[in-house]
N, C-alpha and C positions, 0 to 999 in steps of 0.2 A: 709611627703612630698606629698603623694597621696591625703590626705585630703585637702591640700593647693590648688590643682588643681580646686577645686570647686569655688574658688574666682577669682575675676578679678584684684585685687591688694592687696598688703600687706603694712601696715604702722604701726609703733609702736616704742616704746622705747627699745624693747628687740632685740638685734642684731640677735640672732638665729631665732627669730620669723619672721624676714624679710628675712634672708639669705636662709633659707630652702625653702620658697615659690619661691624665685628667682631661685633656682636650679630646681624647678619644672616648671619653665616657667611663673611664675606670677610676673609681675612688682611690685616693691615696693621700699620704702625708709625708712630709719631709722630716728627716731627722737632722736638725741643724747642727753641723759640726763646727761652725765658725760664724762670726758676725755677718759675713757676706751672704752666706746661705740663708741665715735668718732674715736679713733685710730683703733679699729677693722674694722670699716666701711671703713676708708680711706686706710688701709692696704690691704683690699680685693677688693676695688673698688666699693663697694656698696654705692650708693648715700645716703647722709644724710643731715639733717638740724639740727641746734641747737634748742633745745626746746624753747628758748627765742624768736626765730624768727617766731615761729608758735603758741605760746601760746594763741593768741587772734584770731586765724583763725577759720573760719567756717568749717563745715564738707565738704561742697562743695569745698572750697579752698584747703583743704587737699587732696581731691580726685584728683583734677586737678594737684596739685603739685606732686602727686605720679606717674603720668604717665611718663614713661621714654622718654627722648628725644634722638635724635641720638648722642648728645654729651655724655649723660649718658652711652649709649651702647659702644661708642668708648673708653671712659675712663675705663669702666669695663673690656673690652677686653685687653686694654693696660696694666692694672694692673695685670691681670691674666698672660699675657705673661711675664711681668717683674718678677713676683713671680716664674714662672716656670723656668726662667733663673737662678734665685738665687738657686732654689732647685737643678737644674742640676749641677750648680757650686759646691754646697755643697756635693752632692752625689758623683760626680766625684772625688772631692778632697779627699774624704774619701773612695774611691775605692768600692763604693756600687753600685749594679745594680739597675736599675729603668726601668720603662715602656717606650717604644719608643714613645708613645703618648706624654709623657712629653717633649721629645726632639723636637717633632713637634711643640708644643706650644711655647717652649723656643726659637725656631728659629725666632719667630715673635718679639723677644725682642732684645734690644741692648746689653743685658748681654751675655758674652761669657764665656764658661768654662775655668778654669785656668789649 
């Protein structure tokens, strides 16, 4: 992740190759090459595009496409909050302790503990 901070954006077909730079504060998007990559991206809120939609793009078009929009950021945050709500629900249901920071994130979600 520290190495990723040297770059201004991340783009590629490998989910973790984009997810880690995003965690380091570098914007990026996944080029989904299969349903698994697409599912990982959508489940975690990381923006993606199907490879067939960019296979004839120039490098300049890809660079412009990789820049996050406010909609990308809002979607990413909403997915993180929703996932936190699901984790809190699961952990509470199973009587497991968890960090209070997870609760704080989960309160931004419409998911409520059972």
